[in-house]
N, CA, C and O atoms as CSV, one atom per row, in Angstrom:
chain,resi,resn,atom,element,x,y,z
A,1,MET,N,N,-6.046,17.777,-4.407
A,1,MET,CA,C,-5.696,16.223,-4.425
A,1,MET,C,C,-4.070,16.054,-4.964
A,1,MET,O,O,-3.697,16.740,-5.916
A,2,LYS,N,N,-3.240,15.209,-4.372
A,2,LYS,CA,C,-1.990,14.747,-4.578
A,2,LYS,C,C,-2.434,13.400,-5.047
A,2,LYS,O,O,-3.516,12.851,-4.837
A,3,ARG,N,N,-1.276,12.913,-5.804
A,3,ARG,CA,C,-1.045,11.304,-6.385
A,3,ARG,C,C,0.437,10.951,-5.964
A,3,ARG,O,O,1.543,11.475,-6.091
A,4,TYR,N,N,-0.011,9.967,-5.482
A,4,TYR,CA,C,1.600,9.190,-5.232
A,4,TYR,C,C,1.514,7.413,-5.318
A,4,TYR,O,O,0.869,6.584,-4.676
A,5,CYS,N,N,2.451,7.321,-6.383
A,5,CYS,CA,C,2.433,6.042,-6.718
A,5,CYS,C,C,3.812,5.023,-6.681
A,5,CYS,O,O,4.932,5.499,-6.866
A,6,GLN,N,N,3.663,4.014,-6.499
A,6,GLN,CA,C,4.560,3.465,-5.503
A,6,GLN,C,C,4.856,2.101,-6.209
A,6,GLN,O,O,4.071,1.909,-7.137
A,7,THR,N,N,5.775,1.095,-6.027
A,7,THR,CA,C,5.973,-0.110,-6.491
A,7,THR,C,C,6.568,-0.871,-5.763
A,7,THR,O,O,7.466,-0.399,-5.065
A,8,LEU,N,N,6.228,-2.438,-5.682
A,8,LEU,CA,C,7.371,-3.271,-5.124
A,8,LEU,C,C,7.237,-4.665,-5.499
A,8,LEU,O,O,6.202,-4.978,-6.088
A,9,ASP,N,N,7.967,-5.413,-5.296
A,9,ASP,CA,C,8.011,-7.071,-5.891
A,9,ASP,C,C,7.167,-7.961,-4.771
A,9,ASP,O,O,7.557,-7.821,-3.612
A,10,LEU,N,N,6.471,-8.523,-4.912
A,10,LEU,CA,C,5.721,-9.540,-4.179
A,10,LEU,C,C,6.879,-11.091,-4.835
A,10,LEU,O,O,7.364,-11.386,-5.928
A,11,VAL,N,N,6.891,-11.712,-3.451
A,11,VAL,CA,C,7.485,-13.484,-3.857
A,11,VAL,C,C,7.211,-13.733,-5.230
A,11,VAL,O,O,6.263,-13.281,-5.871
A,12,ALA,N,N,8.220,-14.575,-5.680
A,12,ALA,CA,C,7.837,-14.945,-7.007
A,12,ALA,C,C,7.487,-16.800,-6.901
A,12,ALA,O,O,8.155,-17.806,-7.141
A,13,ASP,N,N,6.105,-16.543,-6.420
A,13,ASP,CA,C,5.143,-18.191,-6.526
A,13,ASP,C,C,3.739,-17.533,-6.459
A,13,ASP,O,O,3.126,-16.659,-5.845
A,14,ASP,N,N,3.601,-18.343,-7.322
A,14,ASP,CA,C,1.741,-18.271,-7.870
A,14,ASP,C,C,1.306,-18.551,-7.118
A,14,ASP,O,O,0.208,-17.998,-7.176
A,15,ALA,N,N,1.361,-19.229,-6.106
A,15,ALA,CA,C,-0.036,-19.318,-5.082
A,15,ALA,C,C,0.048,-18.451,-3.938
A,15,ALA,O,O,-0.944,-18.226,-3.245
A,16,MET,N,N,1.231,-17.929,-3.692
A,16,MET,CA,C,1.419,-16.957,-2.535
A,16,MET,C,C,0.820,-15.667,-3.133
A,16,MET,O,O,0.173,-14.884,-2.438
A,17,ILE,N,N,1.114,-15.426,-4.759
A,17,ILE,CA,C,0.686,-14.310,-5.334
A,17,ILE,C,C,-0.902,-14.334,-5.269
A,17,ILE,O,O,-1.521,-13.270,-5.298
A,18,GLU,N,N,-1.430,-15.323,-5.197
A,18,GLU,CA,C,-3.072,-15.506,-5.657
A,18,GLU,C,C,-3.709,-15.386,-4.140
A,18,GLU,O,O,-4.892,-15.144,-3.901
A,19,LYS,N,N,-2.774,-15.586,-3.269
A,19,LYS,CA,C,-3.352,-15.351,-1.869
A,19,LYS,C,C,-3.244,-13.870,-1.454
A,19,LYS,O,O,-4.002,-13.330,-0.648
A,20,TYR,N,N,-2.188,-13.253,-2.111
A,20,TYR,CA,C,-2.022,-11.491,-1.876
A,20,TYR,C,C,-2.982,-10.941,-2.818
A,20,TYR,O,O,-3.198,-9.747,-2.609
A,21,VAL,N,N,-3.497,-11.343,-3.598
A,21,VAL,CA,C,-4.441,-11.063,-4.279
A,21,VAL,C,C,-6.139,-11.004,-3.812
A,21,VAL,O,O,-6.943,-10.079,-3.922
A,22,GLU,N,N,-6.305,-12.413,-3.244
A,22,GLU,CA,C,-7.388,-12.676,-2.217
A,22,GLU,C,C,-7.495,-11.914,-1.505
A,22,GLU,O,O,-8.620,-11.442,-1.343
A,23,ALA,N,N,-6.307,-11.385,-0.678
A,23,ALA,CA,C,-6.163,-10.749,0.539
A,23,ALA,C,C,-6.791,-9.331,0.425
A,23,ALA,O,O,-7.422,-8.731,1.295
A,24,HIS,N,N,-6.489,-8.929,-0.812
A,24,HIS,CA,C,-6.809,-7.166,-1.416
A,24,HIS,C,C,-8.226,-7.330,-1.985
A,24,HIS,O,O,-8.771,-6.371,-2.531
A,25,ALA,N,N,-8.775,-8.398,-1.883
A,25,ALA,CA,C,-10.171,-8.710,-2.546
A,25,ALA,C,C,-11.084,-8.759,-1.019
A,25,ALA,O,O,-12.296,-8.971,-1.069
A,26,HIS,N,N,-10.474,-8.571,0.141
A,26,HIS,CA,C,-10.817,-8.302,1.073
A,26,HIS,C,C,-10.508,-7.546,2.572
A,26,HIS,O,O,-10.482,-7.770,3.782
A,27,VAL,N,N,-10.334,-6.675,1.744
A,27,VAL,CA,C,-8.902,-6.105,3.215
A,27,VAL,C,C,-10.163,-5.356,4.252
A,27,VAL,O,O,-11.240,-4.794,4.052
A,28,TRP,N,N,-9.519,-5.636,5.172
A,28,TRP,CA,C,-10.238,-5.402,6.577
A,28,TRP,C,C,-10.849,-3.861,6.627
A,28,TRP,O,O,-10.339,-2.882,6.084
A,29,PRO,N,N,-11.990,-3.886,7.362
A,29,PRO,CA,C,-13.011,-2.925,7.150
A,29,PRO,C,C,-12.090,-1.516,7.788
A,29,PRO,O,O,-12.080,-0.353,7.384
A,30,GLU,N,N,-11.401,-2.120,8.858
A,30,GLU,CA,C,-10.598,-1.097,9.896
A,30,GLU,C,C,-9.547,-0.307,9.385
A,30,GLU,O,O,-9.165,0.856,9.513
A,31,VAL,N,N,-9.130,-1.537,8.630
A,31,VAL,CA,C,-7.661,-0.651,7.625
A,31,VAL,C,C,-8.420,0.268,6.464
A,31,VAL,O,O,-8.155,1.444,6.714
A,32,MET,N,N,-9.071,0.188,5.558
A,32,MET,CA,C,-9.955,1.055,4.876
A,32,MET,C,C,-10.168,2.148,5.736
A,32,MET,O,O,-9.767,3.273,5.440
A,33,ALA,N,N,-10.690,1.932,6.641
A,33,ALA,CA,C,-11.352,3.249,7.487
A,33,ALA,C,C,-10.360,4.121,8.055
A,33,ALA,O,O,-10.641,5.284,8.343
A,34,GLY,N,N,-9.323,3.676,8.215
A,34,GLY,CA,C,-8.124,4.013,8.738
A,34,GLY,C,C,-7.266,5.059,7.712
A,34,GLY,O,O,-6.699,6.127,7.945
A,35,GLN,N,N,-7.417,4.330,6.573
A,35,GLN,CA,C,-6.818,5.187,5.196
A,35,GLN,C,C,-7.665,6.305,4.866
A,35,GLN,O,O,-7.194,7.319,4.352
A,36,HIS,N,N,-8.981,6.167,5.153
A,36,HIS,CA,C,-10.037,7.520,4.738
A,36,HIS,C,C,-9.301,8.578,6.082
A,36,HIS,O,O,-9.030,9.766,5.907
A,37,SER,N,N,-9.102,7.906,7.251
A,37,SER,CA,C,-9.242,8.865,8.244
A,37,SER,C,C,-7.828,9.852,8.290
A,37,SER,O,O,-7.789,10.883,8.961
A,38,VAL,N,N,-6.744,9.386,7.508
A,38,VAL,CA,C,-5.507,10.120,7.645
A,38,VAL,C,C,-5.451,10.989,5.859
A,38,VAL,O,O,-4.378,11.344,5.372
A,39,GLY,N,N,-6.462,11.137,5.319
A,39,GLY,CA,C,-6.525,11.808,4.190
A,39,GLY,C,C,-6.480,11.006,2.785
A,39,GLY,O,O,-6.401,11.641,1.733
A,40,ILE,N,N,-6.539,9.453,2.798
A,40,ILE,CA,C,-6.323,8.743,1.633
A,40,ILE,C,C,-7.845,8.885,1.009
A,40,ILE,O,O,-8.816,8.439,1.620
A,41,LEU,N,N,-7.972,9.627,-0.413
A,41,LEU,CA,C,-9.008,9.232,-0.869
A,41,LEU,C,C,-9.478,7.960,-1.522
A,41,LEU,O,O,-10.657,7.607,-1.510
A,42,ASP,N,N,-8.268,7.129,-2.227
A,42,ASP,CA,C,-8.628,6.573,-3.278
A,42,ASP,C,C,-7.387,5.564,-3.136
A,42,ASP,O,O,-6.379,6.166,-2.767
A,43,MET,N,N,-7.178,4.069,-3.346
A,43,MET,CA,C,-6.067,3.754,-3.369
A,43,MET,C,C,-6.522,2.489,-4.287
A,43,MET,O,O,-7.503,1.828,-3.944
A,44,GLN,N,N,-5.719,2.137,-5.570
A,44,GLN,CA,C,-5.635,1.303,-6.543
A,44,GLN,C,C,-4.156,0.616,-6.463
A,44,GLN,O,O,-3.071,1.163,-6.270
A,45,ILE,N,N,-4.489,-0.865,-6.691
A,45,ILE,CA,C,-3.310,-1.708,-6.879
A,45,ILE,C,C,-3.360,-2.470,-8.182
A,45,ILE,O,O,-4.434,-3.003,-8.458
A,46,TYR,N,N,-2.238,-2.611,-9.115
A,46,TYR,CA,C,-2.074,-3.150,-10.248
A,46,TYR,C,C,-1.308,-4.220,-9.993
A,46,TYR,O,O,-0.742,-4.276,-8.901
A,47,ARG,N,N,-1.142,-5.273,-10.949
A,47,ARG,CA,C,-0.265,-6.197,-10.812
A,47,ARG,C,C,-0.060,-6.806,-12.371
A,47,ARG,O,O,-1.003,-6.828,-13.162
A,48,LEU,N,N,1.320,-7.309,-12.727
A,48,LEU,CA,C,1.989,-7.860,-13.438
A,48,LEU,C,C,2.859,-8.712,-13.154
A,48,LEU,O,O,3.901,-8.338,-12.615
A,49,GLY,N,N,2.648,-9.996,-13.436
A,49,GLY,CA,C,3.544,-10.860,-12.225
A,49,GLY,C,C,3.925,-10.732,-11.210
A,49,GLY,O,O,2.926,-10.587,-10.504
A,50,ASN,N,N,4.936,-10.676,-10.516
A,50,ASN,CA,C,5.214,-10.289,-9.102
A,50,ASN,C,C,4.988,-9.095,-8.921
A,50,ASN,O,O,4.497,-8.869,-7.815
A,51,ARG,N,N,5.189,-7.973,-9.741
A,51,ARG,CA,C,5.109,-6.867,-9.366
A,51,ARG,C,C,4.021,-5.997,-9.297
A,51,ARG,O,O,3.394,-5.930,-10.354
A,52,VAL,N,N,3.625,-5.348,-8.432
A,52,VAL,CA,C,2.610,-4.376,-7.768
A,52,VAL,C,C,2.738,-3.160,-7.800
A,52,VAL,O,O,3.623,-2.647,-7.115
A,53,PHE,N,N,1.923,-2.395,-8.575
A,53,PHE,CA,C,1.709,-0.633,-8.569
A,53,PHE,C,C,1.058,-0.179,-8.129
A,53,PHE,O,O,0.003,-0.516,-8.667
A,54,MET,N,N,0.777,0.813,-7.010
A,54,MET,CA,C,-0.182,1.382,-6.351
A,54,MET,C,C,-0.195,2.618,-6.399
A,54,MET,O,O,0.780,3.240,-5.979
A,55,ILE,N,N,-1.396,3.330,-6.965
A,55,ILE,CA,C,-2.076,4.695,-6.914
A,55,ILE,C,C,-2.559,4.970,-5.978
A,55,ILE,O,O,-3.613,4.460,-5.597
A,56,CYS,N,N,-1.751,6.085,-5.189
A,56,CYS,CA,C,-2.713,6.689,-3.965
A,56,CYS,C,C,-3.302,7.987,-4.389
A,56,CYS,O,O,-2.630,8.583,-5.230
A,57,ASP,N,N,-4.252,8.487,-4.055
A,57,ASP,CA,C,-4.764,10.111,-3.897
A,57,ASP,C,C,-5.193,10.388,-2.729
A,57,ASP,O,O,-6.010,9.766,-2.051
A,58,THR,N,N,-4.520,11.523,-2.450
A,58,THR,CA,C,-4.906,11.980,-1.027
A,58,THR,C,C,-5.629,13.414,-1.208
A,58,THR,O,O,-5.828,13.861,-2.338
A,59,VAL,N,N,-6.039,14.160,0.037
A,59,VAL,CA,C,-6.274,15.377,0.169
A,59,VAL,C,C,-5.048,16.073,0.095
A,59,VAL,O,O,-3.938,15.717,0.491
A,60,ASP,N,N,-5.542,17.528,-0.693
A,60,ASP,CA,C,-4.469,18.576,-0.630
A,60,ASP,C,C,-3.416,18.705,0.327
A,60,ASP,O,O,-2.215,18.878,0.117
A,61,ASP,N,N,-4.039,18.596,1.420
A,61,ASP,CA,C,-2.727,18.670,2.593
A,61,ASP,C,C,-1.679,17.801,3.026
A,61,ASP,O,O,-0.749,18.068,3.787
A,62,PHE,N,N,-2.050,16.311,2.223
A,62,PHE,CA,C,-1.378,15.094,3.171
A,62,PHE,C,C,0.086,15.484,2.786
A,62,PHE,O,O,0.426,16.185,1.832
A,63,ASP,N,N,0.751,14.986,3.566
A,63,ASP,CA,C,2.173,14.484,4.110
A,63,ASP,C,C,2.410,13.466,4.353
A,63,ASP,O,O,2.134,12.889,5.404
A,64,TRP,N,N,3.110,12.932,3.196
A,64,TRP,CA,C,3.214,11.600,3.027
A,64,TRP,C,C,4.240,10.918,3.966
A,64,TRP,O,O,4.319,9.712,3.730
A,65,GLN,N,N,4.988,11.315,4.892
A,65,GLN,CA,C,5.815,10.860,6.108
A,65,GLN,C,C,4.831,10.975,7.538
A,65,GLN,O,O,4.531,10.059,8.303
A,66,ARG,N,N,4.467,12.346,7.608
A,66,ARG,CA,C,3.690,12.422,8.792
A,66,ARG,C,C,2.249,11.397,8.771
A,66,ARG,O,O,2.002,10.533,9.613
A,67,ASP,N,N,1.446,11.730,7.650
A,67,ASP,CA,C,0.114,10.738,7.442
A,67,ASP,C,C,0.264,9.472,7.535
A,67,ASP,O,O,-0.517,8.884,8.283
A,68,MET,N,N,1.111,8.829,6.943
A,68,MET,CA,C,1.642,7.387,6.837
A,68,MET,C,C,1.766,6.908,8.188
A,68,MET,O,O,1.059,6.059,8.731
A,69,ALA,N,N,3.061,7.750,8.836
A,69,ALA,CA,C,2.952,7.715,10.693
A,69,ALA,C,C,1.927,7.559,11.083
A,69,ALA,O,O,1.723,6.467,11.612
A,70,ARG,N,N,0.828,8.513,11.024
A,70,ARG,CA,C,-0.384,8.548,11.734
A,70,ARG,C,C,-1.267,7.087,11.148
A,70,ARG,O,O,-1.765,6.371,12.017
A,71,LEU,N,N,-1.406,6.757,9.924
A,71,LEU,CA,C,-1.884,5.658,10.048
A,71,LEU,C,C,-1.282,4.211,10.271
A,71,LEU,O,O,-2.023,3.230,10.323
A,72,ALA,N,N,0.054,4.120,10.397
A,72,ALA,CA,C,0.541,3.165,11.063
A,72,ALA,C,C,0.458,2.763,12.351
A,72,ALA,O,O,0.647,1.594,12.684
A,73,ALA,N,N,0.113,3.894,13.326
A,73,ALA,CA,C,-0.653,3.834,14.433
A,73,ALA,C,C,-1.953,3.528,14.696
A,73,ALA,O,O,-2.410,3.562,15.838
A,74,LEU,N,N,-2.432,3.303,13.965
A,74,LEU,CA,C,-3.818,2.983,14.199
A,74,LEU,C,C,-4.156,1.466,14.083
A,74,LEU,O,O,-3.791,0.583,13.307
A,75,PRO,N,N,-5.266,1.518,15.502
A,75,PRO,CA,C,-5.648,-0.309,14.966
A,75,PRO,C,C,-5.758,-0.860,13.949
A,75,PRO,O,O,-6.169,-0.349,12.907
A,76,ARG,N,N,-5.329,-2.228,14.139
A,76,ARG,CA,C,-5.458,-3.495,13.131
A,76,ARG,C,C,-4.514,-2.599,11.503
A,76,ARG,O,O,-4.723,-3.002,10.359
A,77,GLN,N,N,-3.663,-1.553,11.785
A,77,GLN,CA,C,-2.785,-1.529,10.656
A,77,GLN,C,C,-1.900,-2.025,10.432
A,77,GLN,O,O,-1.597,-2.295,9.270
A,78,ALA,N,N,-0.966,-2.407,11.724
A,78,ALA,CA,C,0.472,-3.476,11.838
A,78,ALA,C,C,-0.018,-4.728,11.739
A,78,ALA,O,O,0.716,-5.644,11.370
A,79,GLU,N,N,-1.035,-4.884,11.986
A,79,GLU,CA,C,-1.673,-6.270,11.716
A,79,GLU,C,C,-1.686,-6.827,10.470
A,79,GLU,O,O,-1.009,-7.812,10.175
A,80,TRP,N,N,-2.582,-6.127,9.553
A,80,TRP,CA,C,-2.504,-6.113,8.261
A,80,TRP,C,C,-1.039,-6.037,7.490
A,80,TRP,O,O,-0.743,-6.869,6.632
A,81,GLU,N,N,-0.163,-4.976,7.871
A,81,GLU,CA,C,1.142,-4.732,7.518
A,81,GLU,C,C,1.662,-6.228,7.194
A,81,GLU,O,O,1.900,-6.842,6.154
A,82,ALA,N,N,1.733,-6.551,8.709
A,82,ALA,CA,C,2.411,-8.071,8.921
A,82,ALA,C,C,1.759,-9.039,8.392
A,82,ALA,O,O,2.452,-10.032,8.172
A,83,TYR,N,N,0.165,-9.145,7.973
A,83,TYR,CA,C,-0.678,-10.228,7.275
A,83,TYR,C,C,0.233,-9.871,6.019
A,83,TYR,O,O,0.886,-10.883,5.764
A,84,VAL,N,N,0.507,-8.969,5.234
A,84,VAL,CA,C,0.678,-9.005,3.832
A,84,VAL,C,C,2.013,-8.990,3.541
A,84,VAL,O,O,2.432,-9.272,2.418
A,85,ALA,N,N,2.864,-8.622,4.647
A,85,ALA,CA,C,4.166,-9.013,4.914
A,85,ALA,C,C,4.922,-10.163,4.056
A,85,ALA,O,O,5.885,-10.023,3.301
A,86,GLN,N,N,4.056,-11.591,4.462
A,86,GLN,CA,C,4.353,-12.714,3.829
A,86,GLN,C,C,4.535,-12.781,2.305
A,86,GLN,O,O,5.565,-13.233,1.803
A,87,TYR,N,N,3.476,-12.306,1.569
A,87,TYR,CA,C,3.660,-12.113,0.489
A,87,TYR,C,C,4.289,-11.487,-0.229
A,87,TYR,O,O,4.394,-11.766,-1.423
A,88,GLN,N,N,4.858,-10.485,0.333
A,88,GLN,CA,C,5.892,-9.405,-0.271
A,88,GLN,C,C,7.322,-9.866,-0.015
A,88,GLN,O,O,8.264,-9.332,-0.601
A,89,GLY,N,N,7.510,-11.011,0.997
A,89,GLY,CA,C,9.037,-11.413,0.725
A,89,GLY,C,C,9.918,-10.306,2.024
A,89,GLY,O,O,11.124,-10.094,2.146
A,90,CYS,N,N,8.899,-9.843,2.737
A,90,CYS,CA,C,9.817,-9.078,3.629
A,90,CYS,C,C,9.546,-9.554,4.870
A,90,CYS,O,O,8.978,-10.630,5.059
A,91,SER,N,N,9.921,-8.808,5.747
A,91,SER,CA,C,9.884,-8.980,7.458
A,91,SER,C,C,8.398,-8.291,7.784
A,91,SER,O,O,8.016,-7.267,7.217
A,92,PRO,N,N,7.687,-8.951,8.700
A,92,PRO,CA,C,6.866,-8.596,9.057
A,92,PRO,C,C,6.527,-7.156,9.916
A,92,PRO,O,O,5.496,-6.484,9.965
A,93,ASP,N,N,7.613,-7.018,10.449
A,93,ASP,CA,C,7.888,-5.732,11.210
A,93,ASP,C,C,8.280,-4.557,10.284
A,93,ASP,O,O,8.354,-3.391,10.670
A,94,ALA,N,N,8.546,-5.021,8.907
A,94,ALA,CA,C,9.031,-3.818,8.528
A,94,ALA,C,C,7.870,-2.465,7.997
A,94,ALA,O,O,6.840,-2.627,7.343
A,95,PRO,N,N,8.366,-1.309,8.457
A,95,PRO,CA,C,7.544,-0.314,7.599
A,95,PRO,C,C,7.051,-0.066,6.470
A,95,PRO,O,O,7.903,-0.244,5.599
A,96,SER,N,N,6.098,0.255,6.076
A,96,SER,CA,C,5.603,0.055,4.599
A,96,SER,C,C,6.822,1.042,3.611
A,96,SER,O,O,7.195,0.592,2.527
A,97,SER,N,N,7.292,2.231,4.071
A,97,SER,CA,C,8.227,2.544,3.487
A,97,SER,C,C,9.653,1.862,3.460
A,97,SER,O,O,10.653,2.366,2.949
A,98,ALA,N,N,9.596,0.811,4.000
A,98,ALA,CA,C,10.754,-0.115,3.484
A,98,ALA,C,C,10.525,-1.166,2.822
A,98,ALA,O,O,11.332,-2.096,2.804
A,99,LYS,N,N,9.287,-1.187,2.118
A,99,LYS,CA,C,8.771,-2.285,1.386
A,99,LYS,C,C,8.432,-1.599,-0.202
A,99,LYS,O,O,9.035,-2.033,-1.184
A,100,TRP,N,N,7.210,-0.278,-0.350
A,100,TRP,CA,C,6.867,0.246,-1.426
A,100,TRP,C,C,8.153,1.671,-1.632
A,100,TRP,O,O,8.535,2.527,-0.834
A,101,GLN,N,N,8.515,1.390,-3.041
A,101,GLN,CA,C,9.327,2.591,-3.252
A,101,GLN,C,C,8.298,3.637,-4.134
A,101,GLN,O,O,7.212,3.597,-4.713
A,102,MET,N,N,9.166,4.395,-3.894
A,102,MET,CA,C,8.162,5.569,-4.280
A,102,MET,C,C,8.711,5.857,-5.940
A,102,MET,O,O,9.831,6.096,-6.392
A,103,MET,N,N,7.472,5.721,-6.532
A,103,MET,CA,C,8.044,6.446,-7.926
A,103,MET,C,C,8.183,7.687,-8.333
A,103,MET,O,O,7.743,8.584,-7.614
A,104,GLU,N,N,8.797,7.986,-9.521
A,104,GLU,CA,C,8.896,9.584,-10.331
A,104,GLU,C,C,8.254,9.982,-11.263
A,104,GLU,O,O,8.736,9.726,-12.367
A,105,LYS,N,N,7.284,10.550,-11.235
A,105,LYS,CA,C,6.474,10.783,-12.649
A,105,LYS,C,C,7.371,11.364,-13.843
A,105,LYS,O,O,7.731,12.539,-13.772
A,106,ILE,N,N,7.644,10.783,-14.649
A,106,ILE,CA,C,8.463,11.701,-15.711
A,106,ILE,C,C,7.590,11.947,-16.937
A,106,ILE,O,O,8.042,12.525,-17.925
A,107,PHE,N,N,6.123,11.429,-16.855
A,107,PHE,CA,C,5.386,12.115,-18.108
A,107,PHE,C,C,3.927,12.301,-17.782
A,107,PHE,O,O,3.292,11.353,-17.322
A,108,GLN,N,N,3.426,13.337,-17.971
A,108,GLN,CA,C,1.530,13.601,-17.899
A,108,GLN,C,C,1.460,14.051,-19.452
A,108,GLN,O,O,2.235,14.668,-20.184
A,109,LEU,N,N,0.134,13.443,-19.635
A,109,LEU,CA,C,-0.220,14.143,-21.066
A,109,LEU,C,C,-1.482,15.081,-20.957
A,109,LEU,O,O,-2.584,14.745,-20.524
A,110,GLU,N,N,-1.172,16.126,-21.355
A,110,GLU,CA,C,-2.165,17.664,-20.984
A,110,GLU,C,C,-2.493,18.309,-21.986
A,110,GLU,O,O,-3.151,19.343,-21.866
């Protein structure tokens, strides 16, 4: 399994942040099915204020660039990205890679 961690800032507006949280309580089934179909095993998003942090666990042969491009081409994925972009304070046509910033692991307890 591979793990990727990313972060982004939401718009600094409490009402918009609550709508973003609500949207993620009801992610469209086609979007979740698409994530599974490209090799995403689990995805979690955490929030502190207007900052969100995503943990994405994938299959071993997952390639971030290749498989996220495959995901972006699936039905309803672009629509979902445009929908949540309003809460992320970015252009609705911005690709996920322009919004989410990959984080570097600097510590692991083993």
